[in-house]
N, C-alpha and C positions, 0 to 999 in steps of 0.2 A: 743307821745308813749304810745302805746295801752297796755294795759294789756289780760291776758290769765286766762278762769275760769280753777281753778283746776278740774273740772269736763270736761272740756273738752281735758284737758293734758293726763288724765285714761282713756280714751275713747280712745286717737291715738295711733297709732305706731309711733317713729319718724324714720326717715331717716336714721336711724345706726346699721350696721349690729353687731347681736345677736349674743355673745360669749361666749362658759363656758372655765371653766379653766377645760381641761381634766386629766390634773393628779397629780391637784389637790383632783378631785372628786375617782382620782384611790386608791390615796393614803388613802383617808377617807373609802373608804368599808375597805380598805384590814388591817386598823386596828381595824375595827367594829369585823370583823369577828377575829382579833385573840383576842379583850378583851372579847368575847361572847365564845371561845373557853378557856381560860386562865381564863378567871376572874371565882370568888367566891360569893356567898352573904355576905359571914360570913367567919369569921376566924375556920381554919381547927385545933382542937388539936392537940395536940403532941403525937406522936407514942410513945407506952411502947414497952418493950421487949418480943418474946413471947418466952413464958415455952414448950422446947421442954419434951414430955415424954421418960422414960427409958424403952426402949423395949427389954426384956432378950436377948438372941443368943441361940437359940436350935444346942446341940453337937451332937444331935442321926442322927449317917449317916442311909437312907435305901436304902437296895439294891432292885435292880432292877431286875426279872428271864429273863435271857438271850434268853429265848425262845417270852418272850412279844418283839412284833413290835415295830416303834415308829407310833402312826395316822400317816393317808394317809389321806390328804386333797382330799374329794369326790364332791368339788362342783367342776359343769360343766361350760367350758370355752364356750365359743359361737366363734366357729374357723375364723368365716367371718369377726367377727372384724378384726382377724390376718391373713385374705389374704393375700398373697403374692404378687398378679395381684394387679396393680391399674392403675385407669382410666386416660388413655392418653389426654393432649390435643387436641386438632383438628386440629393442627399444630405440623406431629414429627421431621422437620427441619426446617432450616433457609431458607427463600423467600429470594431470594436478585434480584432486582429492580434495573434498572436504565434509563435514556432516556436523547438525549442527548436538545430535548426542554424544557421541565419541566417536574416535580413531584409533582403533587398536592394532599394535605393531607388532605383528606374531615374527620374533624372526628363527625361531626353530622353524615354522610352517614355510617362510617365506612367505608368509603373505600379510595382507593389510585388509580390515575390516572396516567398514564406514556404516553407522549408527544410528537413522532417524535424521532426515529429507539426507541425504546421503546425494552429492556427485563427485563427479568422475568424469573428467574431458582430456578426454588424446587425440590431438589433432581435428579435422570434423568432425568426431565421435564427441557427443554429448549422455551422459544418462542422469536420469535425475531417479531416486528410486527408496524406498524407508529402509532398506539393509542392501551392500552393496560388499562382495567381498571381491578383492584383487588378488590372482594366486601367480606369484610368480615362477612356482616351474613350471606351469603350464601356459602360460600366459593368457590364461582363462580370467573376463572378468564377469560375476553372476549378480543379477542384479532380481530382486524382490520383491514383496509389501512383507508389514508387516501386520500382525494379529494381537489383538485384544476381544477384552468381552465383549462389546458393542461388533465386531467382523475382522473385514479387512481395510488394511487404511494407505496412503502413500502410495501406489501401484508406481511400476517405472514408467516412465518416458523416455524411451532412442529415441532421438536424431541424429539424423547421419548425411551430413550436405542439407539438403532441402527437404529429405524425408524425415519424418514424423511416426510413430510405433506406440500404440499405448496397451503394453501387454500386463499380464500377470508376472512373469517373470522372465528373467532374458538370460543365453549365456553368450558372450559375446569373447570370441578369439582374438587377441589386441596382434596378432603375428600376421595370419593369414587373411583377416580381418573380416571373417565367417562371423553368422550368428543362428541360435537356435530361439526362436521365440513360442511363447504360450500363451496361444489368449489372445489373440496382439488385432488393435484394433490402427489403421492407417487410413488416409487418405489422402487423394492425391486427385485435385483436377475436378473435385465435388462428388469422386466416390468412392464412399465406406466401406472399406472391408476388413473382415472379419472373420479369422479362422483361428482353431485349438491348435495348429501347431504349424510354424512356419519357418524355410529355411533360408536365411540369406546369405548366397552364395558368397557373395561382394558388394560394393556399392553402388550396383545398376539391379541384380538381378536378387528376383525374389520368385519364392513357392510355397504354394498355400496348398493346405489338407484340407478337404469337406471344408470349404471356408463358403461366407455367404456376402454378397454384397446390396446398396441401396444406393438411394441418392433422397430418401427422409431424413428430416427434420431433427425428429425421432428417435436416437439411436437405441437406447435400449429398446422402444416397442416403437418399429417400424412398422409403417401400413403397408409395406411390401420388401420385399428382397430375391433375390437369385441364388439358390444355394447349386455352389457346383462343386464335383467331387477334387479336382484341381485347378489350380489358376496358375501362371505365371504372369508376374509383373514385373516391368520396368520400370522405374520407376521416373513420369514426365515423358514416357514416350509411347506405351501399347500397355494390354492388360489380355494376354491370351487363357481362352477358360476350353475348356474340356466339357462335356454334358453337364447341362446346366436347365432348370426349371425354373417356374416362377410359384412363390406363394406370397397371399395376398393377408394378413393380418395372422399369420401362422398354416393358414390354409394351403395345402399344396393348388395346385392348379394345372390342364390340361397343355399349359404354357410353357414349353420344353423346347432348348435347341438343342443338336449334338454339339457343334463348339461354337463359338463365338470371340471377333478381335475387336476390341475398343483403342481408339486410338487415344494419347495422352498429352501430346505432343500440345504444345500452349504458343506452339507457331503456328504460321500460315499453312497447311498443307490442305492436300489433293484426297479427294474422296467420292466414294458414291453416293448420292442422292437418294432417300429410299422411294417409292413414289408412292403414292393414295392411292390402295383399290377399291373398287366401286363397282355400281349397277346405277344406266343413265332410262330411266322409266320413260321419263317426260315425254321424249324425244324418239324410242324405239334405239336408241342407239348402243344398247347393250350393256356389258362390261368394259368395264372401263381400264385402265393405270392409267394416274396422274403424277404430273411431278415427278416423275423420275428421270433419272442424268446424272453426270459429273460433276467435279467441281474442279476447278481448274487454278490452285495457286501458283499461279503464274513470275513471282517474285512480288516485292512488298512492295508496288508500287502498282500493280494491275494484278486481275486475277477475271476470273471466267467459269459463270455456272450456265451446262448446259443442260436444258429440261427438254422433255416430251411428254406427248399424250399419246394413247390407241386406245377405239373404240373396237370393239366385235365387231361393230356393223361397217366398219373401213374409216372412218373418222379418225384423224390424227390432225396434233398440232407438236410445232416447235417454236424452241422458246430462247433467247439467248441473253444474259443480261450478266455485264460486266460494271467493276467501281475501279477507279483508278484516282489514285492521288498520289504529288508530291509538295512535300509541305513545302508552306512557304511559297510556293511556286501555283500551283492548282488544283483541282480536282475537279471529279465527276461522275456520273454513270450512264448507261448506257444499253440499252433494251431492244432486243426482236423478237415481233413475236406473229405467226404466222401459224390459220388453221384451216381447215379442209372439213367443213361440217356437213356431217348427211343425214338428213333424218327420215326415219323408218328406211326403207329395203329398197335396192332399185327394183322395176318393175312395177312395184304398189301404188297407186294415183297418190298418197301423199308423201312422195318421196323429191325430198329436197336437194341440194347442193349447192352450198355457200362457200365462195372462200376469201376469208378476211385477213387483213396484216395491219402492226402497229408497229411502228417507229417513235422512240421516243429517248431520246437524248437532252444529259443537262451538264454543262462544262460553265464551272465558274474558277476567275484566277481572282489570287489573293494581292489585295491593293497594295502589297509590300516590296512583288513583283517586278510588276515596271513602273514606276508613275506615270509617263509618259504615253504608255499607249495599254488597252484592254480589249480582251477575247471574250465574248461568252454567249452559250449559244443556249435556247429551250426549244425542245423539238419534241412536239405531236402530232404526230401525223398520218394516214392512213386509212382503212377503208371509213367512212363515214356509218358503215352499219356496224363497223366493231364493235363498242361500245354494246351495240341490243343484239348482237347473233353472240357473241363470245361467253363460252361457255368457264373460261377457266383464265377470270380475271379479279382482279385482287377485292373488289367493293363490288356492291352489288350499287352504289350512287351511282357512278361514274355514267350511267346510265341517261343519265338526266341532265347532261352534259350536251347543250346542243352545237359548239361549235369546238373547235380542234384550231390553237393558234401553235405557231412557232417564229422562232429570228433568231438568224445567228448574224451578228454582230463584229467587227470590230475599228477599234476606236484611236485615232492616233493626233495628240495633241504637238504641236510646237514650239516649244518658251520662247517668248519676245517680245516687244513691244510693237505690234498688237500680235495679240495671241493667234493661234493657227490650230484649227480641229478638223482632220477630215474622220469621215465614217461612213465603212463600207459595211451592208445588211443583205442581209437577204431574208425574206419575211415571207408567212404562209396565213391563210386563214381560211376556212373551212366551216362549213354548214352542213351540221349532218343532216337537217332537214330537208334541205331541198336540193342537199348532193354539190353543191357548189363551191368552185375553190378562187381563191384569188393570191397569186402569186406574183413576190418581188426581187427580179432574179438578176440585177442585186440593185439596189438603191446607192446613191450617193450622194453625201451630204459631206460640203466643206462652209466653215463658215469664218470669221473674223471677229475677232474682238471690237469692242466698241473703240471708237480712235474718237478722244477728243482736241479737235488740232486749232481748236482755240484756248485752250487751257496755260494756265498760270504754268512755271518749271515749278515752280514751287507755291506752297499755300492752296488755302480751298477753291474749289469753282463759283464764283458766284456773275449775277446777272444771267442775263439771256442769250449772249454771244459767250463767253466763256462753257457752259452746257449744251452748244452744241455739239451731238455726237452721231457719229454715222456705225453701220454695219455693215457686210456685206454675207448675204446666204446665197448657197445654190446646193439647187436637189433635181439630183437625172434618176429618174427611171427606166425599167425597164420590168412592162406589167401583164400578170399572162392573167386571162378570166377564161375555167376554165369546168370541166363538170368532174364529177368521179368516175364519170366507165371512159374518159379518155384523159385522163392521168397519165403522165408515163408513154406518152404515143405522140407520134410528131402532130395529128392535129391539134393540140394543144398550142402551139404556136402561131396557127394562123393567123387568131383575131389579137394577136399581145400588140400593144401599142407603147410605145418609146417617147420618151422629151426630156426635157429639160427648162427646168425654171431657177433665173435668177432675183432674187429681188435683195434692194439698197434700201433700210427704212432712215431717215433724219430724225433724227427729234431733239428738243430742249425743254427745259422747265423750270422757271423762277416765281418763285413770287411775288403777290403780291397785295399792300397794305398788308403784310408781313401774317395774317394769318388763311389766305385762299393758297393754295396750288394751283401750276398753272402748269402743264403740258399741252404742246405743241408738234406734230409729227406730219412726217409724209412719207409717202415711201410709193417708190419706185419698183415698178415688174417686168422683166421680158419672158417670156414664153420660148422657148423652143418644140417642139412637133418632128414627128416622122410622122405622121397620121389625119391628112386631110379628110376633107371628101367635095364633092360637088352633087348637086341635087337640080333637078332638073323634070319637065314634064312632059313628057311621049305620047306624043299626039296618033303614034300609031295602034299603041296599047293604051292609052286616056288612062295612064296607068302616072304613081310621081316615082321617077329612079332617083335609085341613093348610089351614088358610087365612091369606092375608097382610092387615095391618091394617096401615094406612097412619094415618098420625096420630103428634102428637108421645109419648113414653114416657119414663123413666127409672129406675136402679136406681143406689144406693147401696152401694158398699160398703170396708173398711176392712180392716187388720192392723198387726199388731207381731213386731220382731223385737230383734234385741237378741246380741251375739257380744262374744266375751272370746279376746285376742290377744297372741302373743309371738314374741319372734327371740332361737332359743337357735345360737350359737357356739361353734364344735372345730375345735381345729384339733392338728395331728400335726405335730411338728417331725424333719426325719428330721435334720438335721443336728446332733441331743442322742444319736442312738445310737450313737457313734463312729463314724460311717463320714467318709470325707477327703471333702469337695467332693462330697456325692452330685447325682446329676443330677437326682432330684425331689425339691426340695428342704423343701416344705413342703404338707402336704393343709390345704382349709379345707372343712370342711363346714356350712353356713347348715340351721337347720332353723325351720319356720317352724308350732307347732300352731296352731289355731283350733278353735272352739267355738261354735254358735249354737246361737241357741232363735228359732222364726218360731211365728206364733198368729193362724190364719186361720178367725175365725170361718163359721159356715154360717149362710145368709140363705133359707131355707127359707121368706118372707113370699112370695116371689117363683115359688114352684111352683106350679104346681095339678093334679089329678089327675083322672081320667076311667075310666070300665068300660067294658071290651069283652063284652058282651050276648053270651051263644049265641042257637042259634035257636029252646032250649028257651024262653030267658028267665031265666036263671039268669048271673051275673055268672059269668066266666071266668078273666080277668084284670084287672089294674088299672091302667094307665099314670099313670106323673108325668113330667110337663113342665114346660117356663117359656115364657112367650111372648116373653123376649128369646135364644131358643138359636142364631137367625139371625139375630144380629144385628150389624152391623160391627164391635165390640171385642169378642163372644163375648158372653156368659152366666155372672154369678154363682152362685159358687161354692155346694152345697148338702150339703157335706162338711164336717165341725168339723175342723180339723189342727193337732195340738199338736206338732211335730216340734224334734226336738232334730239339728243337725250339725255334725261330725266334717270337718275338713281338717289334711291334713296335706302340707307345700311343703316339697322338699327343695335346697339348689342345694349343691354337688361342684367346687371349683376347687383348682388345685396350680400351682405355683411351680417354674418350669425351668430347672436352671442353662444362661447361654449358651454357644453351642456352643463360639466364640470363648474360651478358657480364659485368652488372653493378653491381654487388650481389662477393663485392671481398670473403666473406667468405665460396661462395660455394667454392664443393671440384670437379673435375672430375669424371666424372661417369664411370665404369667399366659394357663392354659390353662383352660378351661371340659372338666369332665371328664360330670355330669350336669347338665342344664341345666334345674329347675322337673322334677323328679321331683315327682308330688303327687298325693295320695291320697284320696280324698272316699267318706263314706255319710251316714247318717243313718234317726234311731228316731223311725217316729212311734208319741207317747203314746197319741192318742187311736183310734188303729185296732185292731179287732179279730181283727186276724191277720197275717199278713207286716207285721211293725214294722219289716224293716231294709230298707233301701233296699237295693241292688247297691253293692258296692265299685267304684270307676269309680276309675280308674289311667292317669293320662296325662306321659310328658317326653318330651326329644329331649334330641341331643347333638351335636355336631360333631367330626370327627377330621379327619386327614390335612393338616395345618395349613390347617383347615377349607373341607375342597374337598371333605367328606363331609358331608351333613346327614340324620342318623339321625332322625326320631321316631314315635313308637309311641305305642299306647295297648290298656286291658283293658277288662272290664267281667267283677266276679266278684259271685256270687251264692248265701247262703248259704244258701237252700232249694233241698230235693227237687224231682225229679219226680215223680209219679204215675205207673202207665203207659200211661196216655193222656196220657204228657208235659204233664201240667198240675202249676202250682205248688201247692207242699200248702207248709201249714203245720210241717213238721218240718226242724229243719236238715239237712243233705246230713253233716253229719260223722256225724249219729245214724242218719243211712238205710241206713251202710256205705260214707260216700263219702270225700271228702277236706275241706278246714276249705270250701274254696270249689270254688265249680264255674263253669268259665270258659265264659260263655257268648256273646265276642265278644271278638275283637283283634282288629288292625293296626300297621301297619307298612310308613312310605313313606320309598326311600333315595332322597337324588340325589347327586350327584356329576360336578362341573366340572372338564377336566382337560386344558391345553394347554403346546404348551412349553414355556412362560414360566414354566408352576407350580413346576417346580424351580428356576429362576433368582433368583428373588426379585422381577421386576416385575412388576408387574400390566398384563394384555393389555388394551389400549383396548377402548373400548367402541365398538358397531358405530351409526353413525351412516348409517340408509337410509332416504331416503324412502318404499320399498315396507314397511320394516315398520313406520313410524311408520302411514302406510293400514290398514296389518292391524291394529291395533291399537284405531283408531277403529270398527272393524267387528268387535270383540269378540275378534279373534283372539287369539297366544298372542303374547306376548315373545322365547318359545325357538320353535326349529325342528324340538323333538318331533313336530310333527303335518306336518310340509313347511317348508321354507324360505319365507317373501315373497317375490316375485318378480313384475315387473311389466313383462310380454311387450310391450307395447305401447311400452314406453319404458324398456329394456337401455340403460340410461345409466353407472349406479351399482353399480359391481361393488364387493361385502365383500373379494371375497378372503382370508376370515380374518381380516379383519380392520387386512390390510396397505394402506398407505399406495401410490399408483404411487413418489413421493417416495422410499421405504424400500424395494421394492423396486430402484429404480434401483441406490441405494449397497448392494443387498447384494454382498460378495464370491463370484464366483459360484467360488472355489478352498474355501472352507469353506462349499459351500451343504446336499452333504450333513449336517452336521454340524446344521445352523440351519435345519433343514426346518417349514414353520410351520404343526401339527396340533393340533386343540381336538376333544373330546369329552365328550359330555354323555351321561349313565344316567339315566334312572328310573326307580325297582321299585317298585311295591306290590301288599302280598298284604292279604287280609280273609278272616276266618275268622267264620264264623257254627256257633256251638253255643244255639240257645236252647230247642229243645224234642228236642235227643238228637239233629239232624240232624246233627252234627259232622263238616262242610264247609268247604272253603274257597270262598268264593261269589264271589272274581278273584283272580285272580293272574298280573300282566303284568308285560312286561321293556319300557322304551321309550328306544331309542337312537337317536342321532344323531351325526355326525361330517364336518370336515371334510378333508384334508388336500391339499398346496400340494407335492405331487411334483417340479416344479420352478419357476425363477421364471417362466414362462411357464404352467404347466398346474395344476389342482387340480381336484379331485374331492372331492365329498361325498355324503350320501347322511343320511335319516331315513328310520326305520321301528321297528319294537317285534315282541312276542312273546306271546299269547296261549299259557299254560300248563295252564289250564281250560280253552279251547276248540281247543287245540292248532293253531295258526294263526298266521301274518303278519299284524301291522295293518298299516294305511296307512303304505303305504312311499313314497318317492321318490327316485330316482337324480339328483345335480346331474352336469356336467362343463362346466368353461370353462378357453376359451382366449384368454390374452391377446398377441393381434397386435400389440404395438404399438399403432398411432393406430386399430389397429382390435381388437372383443372378438366372437367366438364362445362361444354358452351354449347346451347342450342340457339338458333337463329330464324325464325318462320318471317315469312313475308306471307299475309293469307289469302288475299285475292288479286287482283287484275291479273298479265299475262303472266306479270313477273315472279306467279304465284309461287315459291318454293321450299323447301327448307332444310336446317345444316345439324347434324350432332355431331360431336368432336368430343371425347375423353384420350387423355394423355398427361405423358409422366411431363411436368416443367420443367424438369434442368434439360438444360442444349444436351447435356452428355448420353440420353437418353429418348432425342425430343423422336427417333423414327419410332418407338413403341407409344402406338396410341390404334386408337379405332376410329371411323369416321364412316359417317355412312348418312347422304343426302338424296335427294331430290331436289333434279335442276328444273330454270321453267321451261317450261312448253313453248317451242318461240314458234310455231306453227299456230300459234294464236294470234300473234304480231303483224302477221305476214297477210 
C-alpha cells in the first residue's frame, strides 16, 4: 500500500462533481440583508413624551370686499403636452393570415412566411398566393407563385376594395398602401388589362407600363388587343392611355391613336356619341356624318340624347331622344326627328328637297301610383312621307305602315254607388297614302255605372223587375279633318265639327223555362251639335246650294231590342263503341242558338224636302234632306225598321288519349277542332222587298299542336241578280241557281315553326331594343316585312333567340343535329263575287325565317309572293357572323324602290362599341317620286 503526499493532494482535483447548496446560500444572504437593515450598534434610549405648545385661537373675523376677485392662476400651460392627437401605430387593424402548408414565424428577422394557399387579410386588402412573406421591419408584404416540376401554380390574387388583380408577383406596403405588381391581369367594366409592371399609388390610381387591353373572352389568345406604352387607371372612373395601336391575332394594324380616354363609371354619365361616317351614292348627297351627338345624363330620372346628321350636299337631320322614369309612378320616352333632305345638287334637273319630321311620345303610369286616376300617352305623328323618305330611321319595315295613330288620355274614377267615370282624350289618326288627318281635340267621355233601382238590399236579383238596370253615357267631341299640307295652320280649324251625345240604355234579363235566357233593352239618345246645314235649289244658277249653319241644334232617337238564347251540349263517346282505348276518346259539340228582335222607328220630323225646278218652271224632282246629315254623330234615320235576327254559334272540342300509355296519371288532352263557327242573318219585317239579310259565316281553328292558325269567313246572299248584275227580289234558287250565292269569302293562315316545335320546349322570346323601337313607330311584331335592325347601334344580336351563353355551351359534335332555325308563314286570300265579278281580289303568301348554319354563322330572310300580280313583295336578306368579340352583319334589299344594302362590323362590347366600320348604300328616293 502506498501513501500520497499532502502536496499532491492539494494540487489535484478529484474526479468528483463540485456542488454548492444554493438554498442555504440564498438563506444566508437574505439573513445578512435583514440584519444590516434592522440591526443597531447600540441600544436606543427610550422615547420621551412630546410637549405641544398652547396656541390661542383668534376670534376676530375679517370681511373681504365683494369687489375683490379671487386670484387667477396666470401660469402658462403647454398645450402640446395635452394634445388630443395621439400617434398611431404602424398597423391600424389586425392582420389575419393563414396557409395550408405552413406558417413560419421568424423572430430574428421579424417576419412571417406563409406557404401553400396562403391568405392575408388587412382592412379591405386580400391577398391569396402560393407563398406570402410579411416583413414587419419594412411593412412590406411579398406574394408570389409556387414552382415545381410542372411549372408555376397558385398565382397571386390581389383584391383591394372592388378591384381585383391577378399578377405573377406583388409587393405591397401596408403603411403607404402602395403596391408594385408584375405581370398583372385586371378587369374593370368589361375591359381586361395586362401589364408587365404595374404601380399602384393607392387604392384609386394605378399606373401601367407597356400594357395591353381587350374585351375578348379568350384572355390567353385574344383575337384583338390594344398596345399602349403608358396607362393610367382610376378604378371605376376612367382609363387614360398614351400612344396606342391595335393588334389582331398578334399582327399590328395601322389603327392607332395618339391618346385615348375611356370612362369606367358604372353610373349614368354624360358623354359624346361617336358618329358613323360614309357616302350616300344613291341620291348624290355625298359624304355624310350620321348619328353623332351628345348624351346628357341629367339625373337618375331623366336623360337626353341629341343626335345629328350632315351631308356634304347640304342635307342635314336632327334628333332629340329622351327617357324618363320614376319608380312606382310612371315611365316613358320622347323622340323628335327632323330632316331636311336634298336630292342631287341645286341647279340640276333631278334636284328635290323634302322637309320631314316625326314626333313620338310614350307614357305609362304605374298601376300602384293612383288607382282612381290614370294618365297615358302613345303618340306617333308627323309628315305622312316620313317613313318613306327618311334616310336615318330604325328599320326598313316601318315604311309599309300606312297609318299613324296617337292617343293622349286622362281618366278619373269617383268611387261610390253608383261609380262615376270621366275620361279626357286627344286622338290623332293619319293615313300616309291619302295624307288625310283626323284629330279630336279633345274627346270627353262620362259614364255612370249600372244602377239597379229595384234590386233587393240583400241577396241575389231575381225576375224581370229586380234585374232592371240603367246607365248613363255621354260623349263630347271636337273633331278636325284636315290634310298633311294644312296641319298646324289656321285653315285646319275651318271645317271643325263639335257635338255631344247622351245615351241612356235600360235593360233587364231573366230566365224562361229554366233553359232560355231573355234580355230586353231600350236605348234613348239625345245628340247635340253645333254644325247643321241648309239645302235648297238656286233657280238663278239652276244648282243645288248647301249652306253651313253655325249654332246649337239637337235631335233625339230611341230603339228597342230583345233577344233569347240558350246553350246545347252534345257528346259523342268513342269509348262506348267497343273499341279498346281509342286515340280520340270524346268529341263535344257546343251549340248556342239565339233569336233577337229590334225595332227602330223612323224620325221623319227631322227631314225636309225641296223641289228642283226646270228652266220652264216645272218641278222635275223632289229631294229629301236633313239638316243633321253632316253632323259629328251622323243623322237620325228616316226608315222604320222591324228586324228579326238569327244567330248560331258552334264550338267543337275533342279529348285525346296521351301518347304515353304507360303513364297512368296522365290526363286526356283537350284540343279545339272548330272555334266559334258562327252563322248570322236577319229578316226585316218592315221592308217592302229584299227582307232577308245575307248569311254571314265566320270561324277558325288551330292545328299542328297549335302552331298553325286558320281563320275563314264568307257571305252568302239568298237573292239573285238580274242581267245588269243588280240584286232583285227573287231567291237565287228560284232563279235557277243554288240556295245561296257566294258573294265574298276570305281565309287567313299563319304558321310558326322552329327547331323546338317538336321537342316540347317553348322558344325563348326575343328581347330586342330595335324591335321595341319599331313597335313604338307602328311597325309589326313579326319580321314578315323585314327584321328591325338598328344600323347605328349594332350591339344586340338576336341570333334566332339564343344567348351567347347558350352558344358557348353548345356541343359542336352534335351541332348538326340541333341547328337552330325558325320559319314564319302567312297566307291570305280574298274572293269577291258581289256582281258576278267572280274574281280573287287578293292572294299572297308572306314568309320569313332564320337558320344558324354554325354556332357563328346565321342567315335569314323575309319576303312574299303576290299570286294575283305575279311578283315578289318586299324582300330582305340577312347575313350575320359572330366573330367572338366582334360582330359582322350584312343586310340586303335586292329589288324594289327600297333597294339598298348595309355592311357593319364592330365590337360587341358597349365599352368599345364606337370602334366599328359601316358601309351602306341608301335607297334611291327618286325612284319612288
